[in-house]
N, C-alpha and C positions, 0 to 999 in steps of 0.2 A: 583052473576054470573048466567048466564043461563046454561042450560044443554048442549048447543052447544059446550062448551069448554071442555067437557069430551070425545070428539070424536077424531078420527084420521083425521087430515086435510091434504090435498095434494094440491099443486099448479100445475095447468095445463097451459101450454103455448099454445096460439092461435095467430091468426093474430092481429096485433095492429089495433084497431078500430072495430074489429069484435068480441069483447068479449061477447056482448049480444047474437049475433047469435050463437056463439059456445056454450055458456052456455045453450041456449034453445035446441039445438040439443042434447047436452049431457044429459040434463034432460029428453028428450023424449026417448032416447035410453037406458038410465040407470035410471029408476025411483027409484031404490033401494038406490041410493046415493043422498044425499042432495048437493046443490050447493050454492055458495055465490059469488057475484060480488060486492065487496065494491066499492062505488063511492064517489067522493068528489065534493062539490059545489065550483065553482070558478067564480070570477068576470072577465069577458073577455071584453076588450075594443077594439072596431073595428070601424073605421070611426067616432071617437068621441063619440060613444054611448057605454054605459056599459050595458052588459047583464049578467045574472046569468045563468051559464051552469053547467051541471053535467057531469063529466068525470070519467073514471075508475081510481081507486086509483093506481093500478099497470097496466100500459098499456101493453096489450097483455097477461094478466093472469087472471084466475078466480080460485076459490077454490072449491073442492069437499070434502065431509066428509063421513066417514063410522064408524061403531061401532067397527070394527076389522081391524087390519092392513092389507094392500093389499099384496098379495103374488106376486112374479115375474110373474107367469103365468097369473094372473088376470090382471096385468097392460098391458101385451102384448095383451091379449084378448080385453081389452078396446080400445087400440090404433088401433088394427086391425078392430074392429067393427065400430069405429067412423070415420075412414079415408077411407072408401070405396067411391070411386068416383074420380073425376078429381082433386079436390082441397082438401087438408087435412084441417080438422076442428080444430083438436087439434094436435099440433106438437109433444109434449112430456109431460110426467109427470115429474116434476122437482125433483131433489135431491140435495144433497150437492156436491159442486164442488171438495172438497178434497177427497171424496170417490167414486164419479161418480156412486153412486147407488141411486135408488129411495127411498127417505125417507119422512116421514111425517113432516109437519111443526111443529117446537117446540111449545109446549103448551103456553109458555110465549109470543112468538111472535104472536101467534093466539089470545091469550087473549087480547093483546093490540089492535089488529085490531077490535076485537069484542067490546071492550070498546069504541073505537072511533066511531064505527057505532051505538053504543047504542042498540045493539041487532037487528038492522035493516040492511040495506045495504048502507045507505047514511050517509056520514060524513057531518054534517051541518056546518054552519058558526060559527067561534069563535069570540066573542066580546072582543075587547081589548081597553084599554084606554091609552092615552099618556099624560104624565105630564113631560114636559121637554124632557130629553133623556131616561126616564124610561117608559117602557110599562108594563101593568099589565093585565092578563087575567081575565075578568069579568065573562064570562059564555061561554058555548059551550063545544065541545068535548075535548079541550085542557086544560080545567080548572083542575088545580092540576098536570098537566103534563108539567110544564115549562122546565124540563130537555130535552124534545124532541125538543124544539124550537131552531133552529140555527140562523134564521134571520127573521126579520119582514120588509115587504115592504108596508109602509102605503099608498103610492100613488097607487100601483097596488092592494091594499087590499088583500094581500097574506101573509101567514106565511110559511116559509120553515122549514120542520121538517125532521128528520132522523129516518127511521124505519129499523129494521132488518127483513130479510126474508130469511130463509134457510142459515143462517150464513153470508149473504151479506148485506151491508148497502145500503139503497136506500134513496136518497134525493128527497123529494116530496113537492110540493106546495099545501097548503090548503087555502081555502077561509077565509076571515076575514072581520069583520065590525070594523072599526077603529073610535073611538070617540076621538076627539081632545080636548074636554073640560077637565078642571082640575078634578082629582079624588076627590070625597068627601067621 
């Protein structure tokens, strides 16, 4: 494992589709914090043509990390400093819904995200093979993580997985390369 999973990770909510911009502004204003925007590769078919696109793993969210836990006054200062202007860049720093307080992401949840991104920021395609009604993961980020897979869509070249973040389950589609030949 990398040293990045020994840190306190926080999820920040921003506008959907504006994750890269919000992350860039955040990194400029707060260089003392590290940021992560996990992205996934997806096959998108439009007008009969299939393209490979990269999208945010959690739409409208990115992560920041620090070596020490954030204090309440520090989170208020972060939000006040980053939301100067007409449009807010970061809406809030997330916490658990049951306590309604800002909490860091549980290390097990963040470790899984870091494993899927392989220490980078992009979740690559997972190669799967089909033999009859049975699918098997051959390579990629989901190798050895079959328990996360909820559904496989061979025609759309997608795998539906379920990830936990701050105590909530998120159903997410990841890209796949499906081999239809028999497994040898």
